[in-house]
C-alpha positions in Angstrom: -14.5 -14.6 32.8 -12.0 -12.7 34.6 -12.2 -9.6 35.7 -8.4 -8.1 35.0 -8.9 -8.1 31.3 -9.4 -5.4 30.2 -7.9 -5.6 26.4 -10.5 -4.3 24.1 -10.7 -6.9 20.9 -12.4 -5.9 17.5 -15.2 -8.2 16.5 -16.0 -8.6 13.0 -18.8 -6.9 13.5 -17.5 -3.8 14.7 -15.1 -4.0 12.3 -16.1 -1.4 9.3 -13.5 -0.7 6.3 -13.3 2.8 5.4 -12.0 3.6 2.0 -9.5 6.5 1.7 -8.1 8.5 -1.8 -4.2 9.1 -1.8 -3.1 11.9 -4.5 -0.1 10.3 -5.5 1.5 13.8 -7.6 4.7 15.1 -6.4 4.9 12.3 -3.4 8.6 10.2 -3.3 7.8 6.5 -3.2 9.2 5.8 0.1 7.1 7.9 1.4 4.1 7.4 0.4 4.6 3.7 0.3 5.0 3.2 4.5 2.3 5.6 4.9 0.2 2.9 2.8 1.5 -0.5 4.2 0.5 1.9 7.7 -3.2 2.1 6.5 -4.0 -1.3 5.2 -2.9 -2.9 8.8 -4.7 -0.2 10.6 -2.2 0.8 12.2 -3.2 4.3 12.9 -6.7 3.5 14.6 -7.2 3.4 18.3 -8.1 -0.7 18.5 -5.4 -1.9 16.3 -4.5 -5.4 17.6 -1.7 -7.3 15.5 -3.4 -10.4 15.6 -7.0 -8.8 14.0 -7.1 -7.2 10.6 -9.0 -4.0 11.2 -6.7 -2.0 7.9 -9.0 0.4 5.6 -8.9 -0.3 1.8 -6.3 2.7 -0.2 -6.7 4.0 -3.7 -3.7 6.1 -5.1 -4.4 8.2 -8.3 -2.3 10.4 -10.6 0.6 7.1 -10.3 2.7 8.2 -12.8 3.5 11.8 -11.6 5.4 9.6 -8.4 8.6 11.5 -7.7 11.2 8.7 -7.4 14.2 9.7 -8.1 16.4 8.5 -11.7 19.9 9.1 -10.4 19.7 6.4 -7.9 21.3 2.9 -8.2 17.6 1.0 -7.8 17.4 -1.8 -10.7 14.7 -3.7 -10.2 16.2 -8.0 -11.8 14.4 -10.2 -13.3 15.6 -14.0 -13.3 14.3 -17.0 -15.7 14.2 -20.0 -13.5 15.2 -21.5 -17.1 18.9 -22.1 -17.3 20.8 -20.6 -19.6 18.5 -17.2 -19.7 20.0 -14.3 -19.2 19.1 -12.0 -16.5 16.5 -9.1 -17.0 18.0 -5.7 -16.2 15.9 -2.3 -15.4 16.0 0.3 -14.2 13.6 1.2 -11.2 12.2 5.0 -12.7 11.6 2.9 -16.3 9.2 0.3 -14.6 5.8 0.8 -14.8 4.8 3.5 -12.3 1.8 1.1 -10.9 4.2 -2.0 -11.0 6.8 0.1 -8.4 3.8 0.9 -5.6 3.1 -2.4 -5.9 6.8 -3.2 -5.2 7.7 -1.2 -2.5 4.7 -1.9 -0.6 5.2 -5.8 0.0 8.5 -5.4 0.5 6.9 -3.5 3.6 4.4 -6.0 4.3 5.2 -9.4 5.7 4.8 -12.8 3.4 1.4 -13.5 5.6 -0.3 -10.3 5.0 1.2 -10.1 1.4 -1.6 -11.3 -0.2 -4.5 -10.4 1.7 -3.7 -6.6 2.2 -2.7 -6.4 -1.3 -6.1 -6.7 -2.3 -7.0 -3.7 -0.5 -4.9 -1.4 -2.3 -6.2 0.3 -5.6 -3.8 2.5 -8.5 -4.4 3.9 -11.1 -3.1 6.3 -13.7 -5.3 9.1 -13.7 -6.8 11.2 -11.7 -10.5 9.0 -12.2 -11.0 6.6 -10.5 -13.7 3.0 -10.4 -15.0 3.2 -6.8 -16.7 6.8 -6.1 -20.0 4.2 -4.2 -17.6 3.7 -1.3 -17.6 7.3 -0.4 -14.0 7.5 0.1 -12.5 10.2 2.1 -9.6 12.2 0.7 -6.4 12.6 2.3 -3.7 15.5 1.8 -0.2 13.4 3.4 1.9 16.0 2.4 0.5 17.2 5.5 1.6 14.9 8.3 
């Protein structure tokens, strides 16, 4: 081994995933999605390395209380694969909050990361979640 190589690369045993709870009440969609993306990738950890997955699991509660600008002209277009079918266009504010958050986070991830990292994102409409056994830590993102 070359003694000049001082880069620390985390290995499987040294990486432990934390569970983080974030309350969506009164939060804006874009800012919340960018924070969740950074947590899923593990970018806030001091031993982050792009090719090694050391991200955390994220639980979002109160998703229905998320702030979405209803006057903005953001649309979700569903184009069925059948020829001759018409487009289905919905405003973002009319969609389910879970679908809206997932779509925003997926848009901030690369194609190769999306499927793997989205498994660690859990979204719930109420204040309760079934992940108490993982001892999640609650983060107040209004101070960040």
